[in-house]
C-alpha positions in Angstrom: 20.5 31.8 36.4 20.3 35.5 36.2 17.5 36.6 33.9 19.7 38.0 31.1 21.2 34.6 30.5 17.7 32.8 30.7 16.4 35.0 27.9 19.2 34.4 25.6 19.1 30.9 26.2 15.6 30.7 25.2 15.8 32.9 22.4 18.7 30.0 21.1 15.7 27.5 21.4 13.7 29.4 19.3 15.8 30.0 16.6 16.8 26.0 16.7 13.3 25.3 16.5 13.0 27.2 13.2 15.8 26.0 11.5 14.4 22.4 12.0 11.1 22.9 10.8 12.5 24.9 7.5 14.3 21.4 6.6 11.0 19.3 6.8 9.5 22.1 4.5 12.1 21.6 2.0 11.6 17.6 2.1 10.0 16.7 -1.3 7.6 13.8 -1.8 9.3 10.6 -3.2 8.2 9.9 -7.0 6.1 6.4 -7.7 8.0 3.9 -9.9 7.2 3.8 -13.7 7.0 0.1 -13.7 4.2 0.3 -11.3 2.4 2.8 -13.1 2.4 0.9 -16.2 -1.3 -0.2 -17.1 -1.3 -3.9 -17.3 -4.3 -6.3 -18.7 -5.7 -8.8 -16.6 -6.3 -12.5 -17.6 -10.1 -13.7 -17.7 -10.2 -15.1 -14.4 -8.7 -12.0 -12.5 -10.9 -9.6 -14.1 -14.0 -11.5 -13.0 -13.1 -10.3 -9.7 -11.3 -6.8 -10.5 -13.0 -6.0 -14.2 -11.4 -6.2 -17.4 -10.1 -2.6 -17.8 -6.2 -2.3 -17.9 -4.9 -0.7 -14.3 -1.5 -0.3 -12.9 -0.3 -2.9 -10.4 -0.9 -0.6 -7.4 -4.7 -0.2 -8.6 -5.0 -4.0 -8.9 -3.9 -4.5 -5.3 -6.3 -1.7 -4.0 -9.1 -3.6 -5.7 -8.5 -6.9 -4.7 -8.2 -5.9 -0.9 -11.7 -3.9 -1.4 -12.7 -7.3 -3.0 -11.4 -9.2 -0.1 -12.7 -6.9 2.4 -16.1 -6.4 1.0 -16.5 -10.2 1.0 -15.1 -10.8 4.4 -12.2 -13.4 3.0 -9.6 -12.2 5.7 -9.0 -14.8 8.0 -10.4 -14.0 11.6 -7.8 -15.3 13.6 -4.5 -14.8 11.9 -5.2 -11.9 9.6 -2.4 -12.3 7.0 -4.2 -14.9 5.7 -7.0 -14.8 2.8 -9.6 -17.5 2.5 -10.7 -18.0 -1.2 -13.7 -18.0 -2.5 -14.8 -19.7 -5.9 -13.5 -16.7 -8.1 -10.2 -15.8 -6.1 -9.7 -19.5 -6.0 -9.3 -19.7 -10.0 -6.8 -16.7 -9.3 -4.8 -18.6 -6.5 -4.2 -21.7 -8.7 -7.1 -23.5 -6.2 -5.6 -22.9 -3.0 -7.9 -22.5 -0.6 -6.1 -20.0 1.8 -3.2 -18.0 0.4 -1.1 -15.3 3.1 -1.2 -11.6 1.8 2.7 -11.9 0.5 1.8 -14.9 -1.4 -1.3 -13.2 -3.0 0.7 -10.6 -4.9 3.2 -13.2 -6.4 0.0 -15.4 -7.4 -1.8 -12.2 -8.9 1.1 -11.4 -11.0 0.8 -14.1 -13.2 -2.4 -13.1 -14.4 -1.0 -9.7 -15.7 0.3 -9.0 -19.2 
C-alpha cells in the first residue's frame, strides 16, 4: 500500500475515534427515582438495627448491609443467604436464614 493511501486511512481512523469520544461525553447520568429518595420511618424492631432516624430506602439498605457485614452474618458457603442474629430475626419475622432478595421484601414491611 502506498504511503499516501496509508496516511489517509489512519487519518480517517483518528476522526472516527474522536467522534465516539464525543458521544460518550454528551451522555448524562440517570436521575434517581423520587420514590426511592422519599424519607421513610423505620419500625421499632428495624430501628434497633439501623437507627430511628427517617431515611430513604436506599440508605436503609446500605445500613442493613453494613450491619450484616460488621457482624459477619452473610453465609460463608452460599453468599446470597443471610443468617439472622437476635435483632434481625425480629425484622425477618422469626426466620433464621433469609435470601438477600427476600430481605428487601421483609424490610419494606417495617417502613412507613
